[in-house]
KENU-996995 format. One record per atom (N, C-alpha, C, O): x, y, z. Coordinates in steps of 0.1 Angstrom, whole numbers, padded with zeros to 4 digits, always signed. Layout:
<atoms>
XYZ/...
</atoms>
This chain:
<atoms>
-0219-0115+0060/-0212-0127+0059/-0211-0133+0051/-0221-0141+0052/-0202-0135+0039/-0198-0141+0023/-0202-0151+0029/-0198-0154+0040/-0214-0162+0020/-0208-0180+0020/-0197-0182+0014/-0192-0175+0006/-0193-0193+0019/-0182-0201+0009/-0183-0204-0007/-0193-0210-0011/-0178-0202-0012/-0180-0203-0027/-0186-0201-0033/-0193-0206-0041/-0180-0178-0025/-0192-0170-0032/-0181-0159-0025/-0176-0158-0013/-0180-0150-0040/-0179-0139-0037/-0189-0120-0041/-0199-0119-0047/-0180-0107-0033/-0199-0105-0033/-0192-0092-0048/-0181-0087-0048/-0201-0088-0055/-0192-0077-0061/-0193-0063-0059/-0202-0060-0052/-0186-0053-0064/-0190-0038-0067/-0209-0034-0064/-0211-0025-0057/-0220-0042-0069/-0231-0037-0068/-0234-0041-0057/-0244-0035-0051/-0226-0053-0049/-0234-0056-0039/-0244-0069-0041/-0255-0070-0035/-0238-0083-0053/-0245-0093-0052/-0231-0108-0054/-0220-0111-0059/-0243-0112-0046/-0236-0124-0042/-0236-0131-0059/-0246-0132-0065/-0218-0136-0068/-0214-0145-0079/-0201-0156-0071/-0190-0156-0065/-0211-0165-0077/-0206-0177-0072/-0190-0179-0079/-0186-0178-0091/-0185-0180-0071/-0169-0187-0077/-0162-0188-0085/-0152-0183-0089/-0170-0199-0087/-0165-0202-0105/-0174-0200-0116/-0178-0206-0126/-0176-0187-0110/-0181-0175-0125/-0174-0166-0130/-0174-0161-0141/-0163-0163-0118/-0158-0152-0117/-0134-0160-0120/-0125-0166-0115/-0141-0149-0137/-0125-0150-0140/-0113-0150-0133/-0108-0139-0130/-0105-0162-0130/-0089-0162-0124/-0087-0145-0124/-0089-0138-0114/-0083-0139-0141/-0075-0128-0138/-0078-0117-0122/-0071-0112-0113/-0094-0119-0126/-0101-0108-0115/-0101-0109-0097/-0103-0104-0086/-0096-0125-0105/-0097-0129-0084/-0083-0127-0085/-0081-0123-0073/-0070-0126-0090/-0061-0124-0092/-0055-0104-0085/-0046-0101-0078/-0066-0097-0093/-0066-0083-0093/-0075-0080-0079/-0070-0070-0074/-0083-0084-0074/-0089-0087-0063/-0075-0087-0054/-0071-0076-0051/-0068-0098-0050/-0061-0100-0046/-0050-0095-0039/-0047-0093-0027/-0041-0091-0053/-0035-0079-0049/-0041-0066-0045/-0032-0059-0049/-0046-0062-0042/-0053-0052-0045/-0057-0052-0028/-0060-0041-0023/-0058-0061-0021/-0063-0061-0011/-0048-0067-0002/-0049-0069+0010/-0035-0068-0010/-0028-0074-0002/-0029-0060-0001/-0032-0054+0009/-0025-0056-0012/-0016-0039-0008/-0020-0030-0002/-0012-0022+0002/-0036-0028+0002/-0050-0023+0007/-0043-0021+0020/-0042-0012+0028/-0038-0037+0019/-0038-0043+0043/-0028-0034+0046/-0030-0024+0054/-0009-0039+0036/-0001-0035+0042/-0003-0021+0041/+0000-0016+0052/-0007-0013+0030/-0013+0004+0031/-0019+0015+0045/-0016+0027+0049/-0029+0004+0052/-0047+0009+0061/-0022+0005+0073/-0016+0015+0076/-0019-0003+0075/-0008-0006+0086/-0003+0004+0088/-0003+0012+0097/+0002+0004+0074/+0007+0030+0072/+0004+0035+0077/+0009+0042+0086/-0010+0034+0070/-0012+0047+0077/-0011+0049+0092/-0004+0056+0099/-0020+0044+0094/-0018+0038+0109/-0009+0045+0115/-0009+0057+0119/+0002+0033+0116/+0020+0039+0119/+0020+0057+0114/+0026+0066+0118/+0012+0054+0105/+0019+0073+0109/+0014+0085+0109/+0016+0096+0104/+0007+0078+0114/-0007+0086+0124/-0006+0081+0145/-0010+0083+0157/+0003+0075+0139/+0008+0068+0156/+0019+0081+0155/+0018+0092+0160/+0028+0076+0148/+0039+0081+0145/+0036+0100+0149/+0039+0105+0160/+0029+0106+0136/+0028+0116+0149/+0020+0122+0157/+0016+0133+0152/+0016+0120+0165/+0009+0118+0176/+0017+0113+0182/+0012+0113+0193/+0030+0106+0185/+0040+0105+0194/+0049+0116+0193/+0054+0121+0203/+0053+0123+0176/+0056+0132+0178/+0059+0140+0181/+0069+0144+0186/+0044+0147+0176/+0037+0157+0182/+0042+0162+0205/+0046+0172+0211/+0039+0149+0206/+0029+0149+0220/+0049+0156+0226/+0051+0166+0233/+0060+0146+0221/+0075+0149+0222/+0077+0161+0224/+0077+0168+0234/+0082+0165+0208/+0078+0183+0206/+0077+0188+0219/+0085+0194+0226/+0063+0187+0223/+0055+0201+0233/+0064+0188+0246/+0074+0194+0249/+0064+0179+0251/+0069+0182+0262/+0088+0181+0268/+0095+0181+0278/+0087+0181+0251/+0102+0195+0254/+0099+0199+0254/+0090+0197+0262/+0097+0212+0249/+0093+0227+0244/+0086+0228+0263/+0091+0236+0271/+0080+0224+0266/+0073+0221+0281/+0085+0225+0293/+0086+0232+0303/+0091+0215+0286/+0104+0213+0301/+0115+0223+0298/+0122+0226+0308/+0118+0229+0286/+0125+0242+0284/+0119+0253+0289/+0125+0261+0297/+0106+0254+0284/+0102+0265+0296/+0096+0266+0308/+0089+0274+0312/+0103+0253+0314/+0098+0252+0329/+0109+0255+0338/+0108+0258+0350/+0123+0253+0329/+0133+0254+0328/+0136+0266+0335/+0140+0268+0347/+0133+0277+0320/+0141+0291+0318/+0125+0293+0327/+0127+0305+0331/+0116+0291+0330/+0108+0299+0333/+0098+0312+0319/+0092+0322+0319/+0100+0303+0310/+0093+0317+0290/+0085+0304+0293/+0084+0295+0301/+0079+0309+0278/+0077+0301+0262/+0091+0304+0255/+0100+0312+0254/+0085+0287+0248/+0101+0285+0240/+0087+0275+0228/+0081+0265+0230/+0088+0287+0212/+0080+0285+0202/+0060+0281+0202/+0052+0276+0194/+0063+0288+0221/+0045+0285+0217/+0036+0269+0223/+0042+0259+0227/+0026+0271+0222/+0016+0253+0219/+0021+0246+0208/+0024+0234+0206/+0019+0258+0198/+0022+0248+0188/+0035+0258+0179/+0036+0259+0167/+0038+0261+0184/+0051+0274+0171/+0056+0261+0170/+0053+0249+0174/+0071+0272+0156/+0072+0264+0148/+0088+0260+0157/+0098+0266+0161/+0083+0250+0158/+0103+0246+0170/+0111+0236+0153/+0105+0230+0144/+0128+0238+0157/+0140+0229+0147/+0147+0221+0161/+0150+0229+0170/+0150+0204+0163/+0151+0201+0169/+0159+0190+0160/+0156+0183+0150/+0174+0191+0169/+0189+0182+0161/+0191+0177+0168/+0191+0184+0178/+0195+0165+0170/+0202+0152+0178/+0218+0163+0177/+0223+0173+0171/+0222+0153+0185/+0233+0153+0197/+0246+0160+0180/+0247+0172+0178/+0252+0154+0174/+0254+0153+0159/+0255+0153+0154/+0264+0149+0146/+0240+0162+0150/+0238+0166+0139/+0229+0164+0128/+0224+0170+0119/+0230+0150+0134/+0224+0142+0122/+0210+0142+0113/+0206+0139+0102/+0206+0148+0126/+0191+0143+0122/+0178+0155+0130/+0171+0151+0140/+0176+0164+0126/+0170+0180+0122/+0151+0172+0122/+0148+0163+0114/+0143+0176+0131/+0130+0173+0129/+0122+0185+0133/+0122+0189+0144/+0113+0189+0122/+0109+0203+0130/+0096+0195+0125/+0091+0186+0119/+0092+0215+0135/+0075+0208+0143/+0068+0225+0133/+0068+0235+0139/+0065+0225+0126/+0055+0239+0124/+0040+0239+0117/+0032+0232+0110/+0040+0248+0125/+0022+0254+0124/+0023+0260+0110/+0035+0264+0108/+0014+0262+0099/+0005+0272+0089/-0006+0271+0091/-0010+0260+0096/-0014+0281+0087/-0025+0284+0086/-0036+0281+0075/-0032+0276+0064/-0048+0283+0079/-0053+0273+0063/-0069+0281+0059/-0078+0285+0066/-0064+0283+0043/-0074+0298+0043/-0092+0289+0035/-0094+0280+0027/-0098+0297+0042/-0113+0296+0026/-0115+0308+0020/-0111+0319+0022/-0123+0304+0014/-0126+0309+0011/-0141+0318+0007/-0148+0310-0001/-0147+0329+0009/-0162+0338+0013/-0170+0340+0003/-0166+0345-0007/-0180+0337+0006/-0190+0335-0009/-0185+0359-0017/-0189+0362-0029/-0181+0365-0012/-0170+0371-0017/-0158+0364-0032/-0159+0371-0042/-0152+0357-0032/-0147+0352-0039/-0153+0353-0054/-0149+0357-0065/-0167+0348-0049/-0177+0354-0068/-0172+0363-0073/-0166+0363-0084/-0176+0380-0062/-0177+0392-0068/-0165+0395-0074/-0165+0404-0083/-0151+0386-0072/-0135+0386-0070/-0138+0380-0088/-0133+0385-0097/-0142+0375-0089/-0141+0362-0103/-0149+0368-0109/-0147+0364-0120/-0160+0378-0110/-0168+0386-0118/-0158+0396-0124/-0155+0399-0136/-0151+0401-0108/-0145+0415-0116/-0130+0414-0119/-0122+0420-0112/-0128+0408-0125/-0112+0399-0131/-0123+0395-0136/-0130+0394-0127/-0129+0391-0145/-0139+0390-0156/-0138+0397-0164/-0133+0397-0175/-0148+0410-0157/-0144+0423-0159/-0135+0429-0172/-0136+0431-0184/-0123+0431-0162/-0108+0433-0168/-0103+0422-0180/-0094+0425-0188/-0106+0418-0179/-0102+0397-0185/-0107+0402-0206/-0102+0399-0217/-0118+0409-0202/-0131+0411-0213/-0127+0430-0220/-0129+0433-0232/-0120+0439-0209/-0117+0449-0217/-0106+0445-0220/-0105+0451-0231/-0093+0439-0219/-0089+0436-0223/-0074+0427-0235/-0063+0424-0239/-0098+0426-0235/-0094+0412-0244/-0086+0420-0260/-0081+0413-0269/-0085+0431-0261/-0079+0439-0270/-0065+0442-0273/-0060+0448-0283/-0058+0435-0263/-0053+0438-0262/-0033+0424-0263/-0033+0414-0270/-0022+0429-0255/-0013+0418-0255/-0018+0412-0240/-0009+0411-0233/-0032+0408-0234/-0027+0403-0223/-0032+0391-0223/-0033+0385-0212/-0036+0383-0239/-0042+0372-0242/-0039+0359-0225/-0044+0348-0223/-0032+0364-0219/-0021+0349-0216/-0024+0349-0198/-0021+0340-0191/-0033+0363-0193/-0040+0369-0184/-0053+0355-0181/-0056+0348-0171/-0054+0357-0191/-0073+0347-0190/-0063+0332-0187/-0064+0330-0175/-0055+0324-0192/-0051+0309-0187/-0043+0310-0176/-0039+0299-0172/-0039+0323-0166/-0033+0321-0157/-0050+0326-0144/-0052+0319-0134/-0057+0334-0148/-0073+0330-0141/-0079+0320-0141/-0081+0314-0130/-0084+0314-0156/-0086+0303-0152/-0078+0288-0146/-0083+0277-0144/-0067+0292-0144/-0056+0282-0132/-0060+0290-0120/-0058+0283-0110/-0062+0294-0119/-0059+0299-0102/-0074+0298-0098/-0078+0298-0086/-0083+0297-0109/-0098+0294-0104/-0108+0280-0105/-0120+0277-0105/-0087+0270-0108/-0096+0259-0114/-0100+0246-0098/-0092+0244-0089/-0111+0241-0100/-0115+0234-0081/-0102+0218-0084/-0098+0214-0095/-0100+0214-0076/-0090+0202-0072/-0105+0192-0070/-0116+0197-0070/-0102+0176-0070/-0112+0165-0077/-0123+0169-0062/-0135+0168-0065/-0120+0171-0052/-0129+0175-0038/-0138+0195-0038/-0140+0202-0028/-0139+0197-0052/-0145+0212-0060/-0136+0222-0052/-0141+0233-0052/-0124+0222-0046/-0123+0230-0036/-0112+0239-0044/-0104+0235-0052/-0114+0251-0041/-0102+0266-0049/-0090+0258-0043/-0091+0249-0035/-0075+0262-0048/-0065+0252-0044/-0059+0271-0043/-0055+0276-0053/-0058+0277-0028/-0055+0285-0022/-0045+0292-0028/-0047+0304-0033/-0032+0283-0030/-0014+0290-0033/-0026+0294-0047/-0035+0302-0044/-0025+0291-0058/-0029+0297-0073/-0037+0308-0073/-0037+0314-0084/-0044+0311-0065/-0060+0322-0063/-0052+0332-0057/-0052+0344-0061/-0046+0329-0048/-0033+0343-0041/-0023+0346-0049/-0020+0358-0050/-0014+0335-0059/-0006+0340-0066/-0012+0359-0069/-0008+0370-0070/-0026+0348-0072/-0031+0366-0084/-0027+0380-0075/-0017+0387-0077/-0036+0382-0064/-0025+0392-0053/-0013+0396-0056/-0012+0408-0053/+0002+0390-0064/+0014+0387-0064/+0014+0397-0077/+0025+0401-0081/+0004+0403-0086/+0006+0405-0098/-0003+0418-0096/-0014+0422-0092/+0017+0425-0102/+0009+0441-0106/+0007+0454-0108/+0011+0466-0107/-0007+0445-0117/-0015+0453-0128/-0018+0464-0119/-0025+0463-0109/-0009+0483-0126/-0021+0498-0125/-0035+0492-0136/-0032+0492-0149/-0047+0488-0131/-0056+0493-0138/-0070+0492-0120/-0073+0483-0112/-0075+0505-0122/-0091+0505-0112/-0095+0494-0109/-0095+0489-0098/-0101+0487-0122/-0105+0474-0123/-0105+0465-0116/-0114+0460-0109/-0087+0459-0119/-0079+0445-0111/-0081+0455-0094/-0092+0453-0089/-0075+0461-0090/-0074+0465-0078/-0088+0463-0068/-0087+0460-0056/-0106+0467-0075/-0103+0465-0068/-0114+0444-0071/-0121+0435-0067/-0108+0448-0080/-0105+0423-0083/-0097+0424-0063/-0103+0420-0053/-0085+0430-0066/-0084+0419-0054/-0085+0429-0040/-0078+0425-0031/-0093+0439-0038/-0100+0443-0026/-0107+0434-0023/-0105+0429-0012/-0118+0427-0032/-0126+0416-0032/-0121+0404-0024/-0125+0398-0015/-0111+0403-0033/-0100+0389-0032/-0096+0389-0012/-0102+0381-0005/-0094+0392-0011/-0081+0407-0004/-0097+0397+0003/-0098+0385+0006/-0109+0409+0005/-0122+0405+0015/-0121+0390+0019/-0119+0386+0031/-0124+0381+0009/-0126+0369+0008/-0123+0363+0011/-0131+0355+0016/-0107+0361+0013/-0093+0355+0029/-0101+0351+0038/-0111+0358+0039/-0100+0340+0047/-0110+0335+0061/-0101+0322+0063/-0099+0312+0056/-0096+0324+0074/-0087+0321+0077/-0096+0309+0084/-0102+0310+0094/-0093+0296+0074/-0094+0283+0086/-0094+0275+0097/-0102+0266+0100/-0081+0282+0104/-0074+0278+0114/-0062+0272+0110/-0059+0278+0099/-0051+0262+0113/-0036+0260+0114/-0039+0245+0118/-0048+0240+0125/-0026+0235+0106/-0021+0230+0109/-0012+0229+0108/-0006+0234+0098/-0005+0220+0119/+0010+0214+0123/+0013+0204+0114/+0007+0195+0108/+0028+0209+0115/+0034+0199+0104/+0045+0189+0116/+0046+0190+0128/+0051+0182+0108/+0063+0177+0115/+0069+0167+0103/+0064+0156+0099/+0082+0174+0097/+0093+0171+0094/+0105+0160+0101/+0109+0160+0112/+0108+0152+0091/+0125+0152+0096/+0139+0152+0083/+0138+0151+0070/+0144+0153+0086/+0158+0161+0077/+0173+0152+0084/+0176+0153+0096/+0181+0144+0075/+0192+0134+0075/+0198+0149+0070/+0192+0158+0063/+0207+0149+0074/+0220+0154+0069/+0226+0145+0061/+0225+0133+0060/+0238+0159+0050/+0239+0150+0035/+0257+0152+0044/+0263+0162+0047/+0259+0143+0047/+0270+0138+0048/+0277+0148+0063/+0273+0154+0073/+0288+0145+0056/+0290+0162+0071/+0293+0178+0065/+0301+0187+0068/+0277+0177+0052/+0280+0191+0052/+0272+0194+0066/+0272+0188+0077/+0264+0209+0060/+0256+0218+0067/+0246+0216+0061/+0237+0222+0067/+0239+0207+0048/+0225+0203+0043/+0217+0198+0045/+0225+0188+0042/+0204+0191+0048/+0197+0186+0049/+0183+0177+0041/+0172+0183+0039/+0185+0169+0040/+0176+0163+0029/+0159+0154+0041/+0156+0145+0049/+0156+0162+0035/+0138+0154+0038/+0135+0144+0042/+0135+0137+0032/+0132+0135+0053/+0125+0120+0049/+0119+0127+0043/+0117+0138+0046/+0114+0118+0032/+0099+0118+0035/+0092+0105+0040/+0096+0093+0040/+0082+0112+0044/+0067+0105+0046/+0057+0105+0042/+0047+0102+0048/+0057+0109+0026/+0041+0105+0020/+0046+0099+0003/+0054+0105-0005/+0041+0087+0002/+0040+0083-0014/+0045+0090-0022/+0056+0086-0027/+0041+0101-0027/+0044+0105-0041/+0060+0109-0043/+0067+0108-0054/+0066+0113-0028/+0078+0120-0025/+0098+0105-0020/+0110+0105-0019/+0081+0095-0019/+0097+0079-0022/+0101+0076-0031/+0110+0067-0031/
</atoms>
């Protein structure tokens, strides 16, 4: 409990409220208000996803029971639309990948290739590789960027060995299930996704 007339600072020390600048108090109040709203939105989104997945699973089960077949599997991709076609709800499943220790061998082989090519016109490959092996804020490799290297059609034995090591390093870590809602644009056949993440709003 924080005694009346005191505020707790980031170091865990009690500071008399009259020694805290008004602007610091205003900042604290603003962030706390927005954080409270964000926490509630986070809970609401979690509840929406849980309900949506359960409701879609029920529809799939009902259809399967009616026709004595499996439709979309328990976690398969399913697209559902309203009767008038205004809304479309999509449940999709994507595999999540991780890289084993063999990714280090792949990186070393790729570096060897670049070293051999450095006198030629392949300078842009270094930037591409560095970008592919850049980690995110959690220190994880960006899977899509690394997999893009497999698309490069380079006729070089060293590069082919590197791509073999890269393929061998890919490990399926499980699946992620997504719910996406779309709304039809007017009377057209096109749909616009209803964004459920802050960056897309």
